[in-house]
Structures are given as structure tokens and as C-alpha cells.
C-alpha positions as CSV (number, residue, x, y, z in Angstrom):
1,M,-6.8,23.0,0.0
2,K,-7.2,19.3,-0.7
3,R,-5.3,17.1,1.8
4,T,-3.8,14.0,0.4
5,R,-4.1,11.1,2.9
6,I,-1.0,9.2,3.8
7,K,-0.6,5.5,4.6
8,I,2.6,4.1,6.0
9,C,2.6,0.3,5.3
10,G,4.6,-2.6,6.6
11,I,4.7,-1.6,10.3
12,T,6.5,-4.3,12.4
13,R,7.8,-2.3,15.4
14,E,6.3,-0.1,18.1
15,E,8.8,2.6,17.5
16,D,8.0,2.8,13.8
17,L,4.3,2.9,14.6
18,A,4.8,5.7,17.1
19,A,7.0,7.7,14.6
20,A,4.4,7.4,11.8
21,I,1.6,8.5,14.1
22,A,3.6,11.4,15.5
23,A,4.5,12.6,12.0
24,G,0.8,12.7,11.0
25,A,0.1,9.5,9.1
26,D,-3.6,8.9,8.4
27,A,-3.3,5.1,8.1
28,L,-1.0,2.3,9.1
29,G,-0.6,-1.0,7.2
30,F,0.1,-4.4,8.6
31,V,1.2,-7.2,6.2
32,F,-0.4,-10.7,6.6
33,Y,1.4,-12.1,3.5
34,G,3.9,-14.7,4.7
35,P,6.7,-14.2,2.1
36,S,7.0,-10.5,2.8
37,P,9.9,-9.3,5.0
38,R,7.3,-7.1,6.6
39,Y,5.0,-9.9,7.6
40,V,3.5,-9.9,11.1
41,T,1.6,-12.7,12.8
42,P,-1.9,-11.9,13.9
43,Q,-0.6,-12.0,17.5
44,R,2.1,-9.5,16.8
45,A,-0.3,-7.3,14.8
46,A,-2.7,-7.2,17.8
47,Q,0.1,-6.1,20.1
48,L,1.0,-3.3,17.7
49,L,-2.6,-2.2,17.1
50,A,-3.1,-1.8,20.8
51,H,-1.0,1.4,20.5
52,V,-3.0,3.0,17.6
53,P,-5.1,5.9,18.7
54,A,-8.6,6.9,17.5
55,F,-8.9,8.3,13.9
56,V,-5.8,6.5,12.6
57,T,-7.0,3.8,10.1
58,R,-5.7,0.3,10.7
59,V,-5.2,-1.6,7.5
60,G,-4.6,-5.3,6.9
61,L,-2.8,-6.4,3.7
62,F,-3.6,-9.8,2.2
63,V,-2.5,-11.7,-0.9
64,N,-4.6,-14.6,-2.3
65,E,-5.4,-15.9,1.2
66,P,-8.1,-18.6,1.6
67,T,-11.3,-17.0,2.9
68,E,-11.2,-18.8,6.2
69,K,-7.7,-17.7,6.8
70,V,-8.7,-14.1,6.5
71,R,-11.7,-14.7,8.8
72,E,-9.4,-16.2,11.4
73,I,-7.1,-13.2,11.3
74,L,-10.1,-10.8,11.5
75,A,-11.3,-12.6,14.6
76,Q,-7.9,-11.9,16.3
77,V,-7.0,-8.4,14.9
78,S,-9.1,-5.3,15.0
79,L,-8.8,-3.8,11.4
80,D,-10.7,-0.9,9.9
81,L,-9.8,-1.6,6.3
82,L,-8.8,-4.6,4.2
83,Q,-6.3,-4.2,1.3
84,F,-6.1,-7.0,-1.3
85,H,-2.9,-7.3,-3.5
86,G,-3.4,-10.6,-5.3
87,D,-5.8,-12.0,-7.9
88,E,-8.9,-11.6,-5.7
89,D,-12.1,-10.7,-7.5
90,A,-14.8,-8.3,-6.3
91,A,-17.0,-11.0,-4.8
92,Y,-14.1,-12.3,-2.7
93,C,-13.1,-8.8,-1.5
94,A,-16.6,-8.0,-0.5
95,A,-17.2,-11.3,1.3
96,F,-15.8,-10.1,4.7
97,G,-18.3,-7.3,5.3
98,R,-15.5,-4.7,5.9
99,P,-14.4,-1.7,3.9
100,W,-11.7,-2.6,1.4
101,I,-9.4,-1.4,-1.3
102,K,-7.9,-3.4,-4.3
103,A,-4.5,-3.1,-5.7
104,A,-3.8,-2.8,-9.5
105,R,-0.4,-3.6,-10.9
106,V,0.1,-1.0,-13.6
107,K,2.1,-1.4,-16.8
108,A,1.9,-0.3,-20.4
109,G,-1.0,-2.0,-22.1
110,F,-2.9,-2.7,-18.9
111,D,-6.5,-1.4,-19.2
112,L,-6.8,0.3,-15.8
113,L,-10.2,1.7,-16.5
114,E,-11.6,-1.7,-17.3
115,Y,-9.9,-3.2,-14.2
116,A,-11.3,-0.5,-12.0
117,S,-14.8,-0.9,-13.4
118,A,-14.8,-4.6,-12.3
119,F,-14.6,-3.5,-8.7
120,A,-16.4,-0.1,-8.7
121,D,-19.9,-1.3,-7.8
122,A,-18.9,-4.0,-5.3
123,P,-20.1,-3.6,-1.7
124,G,-17.6,-2.0,0.7
125,V,-15.0,-0.9,-1.9
126,C,-13.3,2.4,-0.9
127,G,-10.5,2.9,-3.4
128,L,-8.1,1.5,-6.0
129,L,-4.4,1.3,-5.1
130,L,-2.1,1.7,-8.0
131,D,1.3,-0.1,-7.8
132,A,4.1,-1.0,-10.2
133,H,3.9,-4.3,-12.0
134,V,6.8,-6.4,-10.9
135,E,7.5,-10.1,-10.4
136,G,5.6,-11.3,-7.3
137,F,3.2,-9.1,-5.4
138,G,3.8,-5.5,-4.3
139,G,5.6,-2.8,-6.2
140,G,9.1,-3.9,-5.2
141,G,10.0,-0.3,-4.5
142,Q,9.6,0.5,-8.2
143,T,7.7,3.5,-9.7
144,F,5.5,3.2,-12.8
145,D,4.7,5.6,-15.6
146,W,2.1,7.9,-13.9
147,S,0.9,9.1,-17.4
148,L,-0.8,5.6,-17.7
149,I,-3.4,6.7,-15.1
150,P,-6.6,7.7,-16.8
151,Q,-7.9,11.2,-16.0
152,S,-11.1,9.8,-14.6
153,L,-11.4,6.5,-12.7
154,P,-14.6,5.3,-10.9
155,L,-12.8,4.8,-7.6
156,P,-10.6,7.1,-5.4
157,V,-6.9,6.6,-6.4
158,I,-4.3,5.6,-3.8
159,L,-0.9,6.0,-5.4
160,S,1.9,3.6,-4.5
161,G,5.0,2.1,-6.0
162,G,8.4,3.5,-5.5
163,L,7.4,6.6,-3.6
164,H,10.0,8.1,-1.3
165,P,10.8,11.6,0.2
166,G,12.5,12.7,-3.0
167,N,9.7,12.1,-5.4
168,V,6.4,12.1,-3.5
169,A,5.8,15.9,-3.9
170,E,6.1,15.5,-7.7
171,A,3.9,12.5,-7.6
172,V,1.2,14.3,-5.7
173,R,1.3,17.3,-7.9
174,R,1.2,15.2,-11.1
175,V,-1.5,12.7,-10.1
176,R,-3.4,14.4,-7.4
177,P,-4.4,11.1,-5.8
178,W,-6.8,10.7,-2.9
179,A,-4.0,9.1,-0.9
180,V,-0.4,7.9,-1.1
181,D,1.0,4.6,0.3
182,V,4.6,4.0,1.1
183,S,6.6,1.2,2.6
184,S,10.2,0.6,1.5
185,G,10.6,4.3,0.6
186,V,10.7,5.2,4.3
187,E,12.9,2.4,5.5
188,S,16.5,2.1,6.6
189,A,16.4,-1.7,6.1
190,R,13.7,-4.1,5.0
191,G,10.9,-3.9,7.5
192,I,12.7,-1.2,9.6
193,K,11.3,2.3,9.2
194,D,13.4,5.5,9.4
195,V,12.0,8.3,11.4
196,Q,13.6,11.1,9.4
197,K,12.4,9.5,6.1
198,I,8.8,9.3,7.4
199,T,8.9,12.9,8.5
200,E,10.4,14.1,5.2
201,F,7.9,12.0,3.2
202,I,4.9,13.5,5.0
203,A,6.3,17.0,4.7
204,G,6.7,16.4,1.0
205,V,3.0,15.5,0.6
206,R,2.0,18.5,2.6
207,D,4.1,20.8,0.5
208,A,2.6,19.4,-2.7
209,D,-0.9,19.8,-1.3
210,A,-0.2,23.5,-0.9
211,G,1.2,24.0,-4.4
212,P,-0.2,24.0,-7.9
213,P,-0.5,20.8,-10.0
214,L,2.3,20.0,-12.5
């Protein structure tokens, strides 16, 4: 049975971090994008990361940051994977010598295969995160038309955008992504995670893993 990996993004509190780990999350995301309600300072992120056990991936999310700013954060925070959500090109993403993933903002008419190909051969790339195209950066809690995803992409697919406990099982069965990424879909308020929603979300992924594709 293929096991879909799960990332809980936008961690801001110790209790949310502990709940995600206890429920079985594979990765935790920390947002270094100032306008986000889930933004954490490098100092705060370092405090939170001190509680992350081995074999849980620590991911830092960046949006169009100057190279030196990213390097400053990496000097303060121990991250396993970098996630770029802005207009960064492949050379920029690869410049930090860390594994990384790139977000794509999907909408009708967007050539996802061409976009993925621009990053596929870059050093350190580990996956393509598919999010909804909305104003600003991030999916805004909105889903997109999953039928827009080509059958074959040159990078592992991380499905994001509007996922929540009520739709994640269908999403996994339809798309069969390598991983899913959720933030607002498991929150009780912006930046505040909900333990029951996290638990139900992960249970939905596991149920879908065990069932047939749609």
C-alpha cells in the first residue's frame, strides 16, 4: 500500500506542533513570509523546532525573499527542506544547497507540465507543490480543479489548496499525490490549529491510502 505523506503547515504554537506529531504528520511547515497570519520569526521558529523529534521533516516556507535574508534565517533555524511559494526561478531555489520544493499556482490555461519542466533538473529539487491560484501567495483555503493535473509530471506531486478533513480522502483517491499539505483546513482560527481536525485529516488520508482510486 502506498502511503501518502502529510505536511501540516503554518505551525505557530507548541501545542499545535505536539498535536501534529502525535497524529502522525510526516512534516511540519514554518512560515517566514511576513504578511502571513502564520508568520513566525526565526527566533520563534527555533524555539518550536527544538521540540521536533527525529524523522519529522522541518520545512521553511519563503516567498520572494532576498537571498541574503534566507541565508540569515538558515543560520538561525535548523531546516530540512525549503519551500518556495513566490516567483523564484530554479537557480534561486537551488542556491542554498538544501533540498527544496516549488509551489505552482494552478488555474485553467496554466501549462503545469511546462512549469514543472523548468525546475525538474535543478539541483536539490524534491517535489512540486500544487496550490490554487488566488490573489497574493498561498492557496487562500481554496481548492482548484484537480483534473488540470497532468497524468505524468517530472516531479513528485504535493497536493495543496483548500484541503480539509471533509475532502482529503477524495483528493488522495483522485490525484494519488506523493504528499498532501494542509494549513487553514485544520485550523479553528487563523494560525491556530485544531487537534480534532488534524486527527480527522490524517485519518482521511490513511483511509484513502487503503482504498481504490476514484
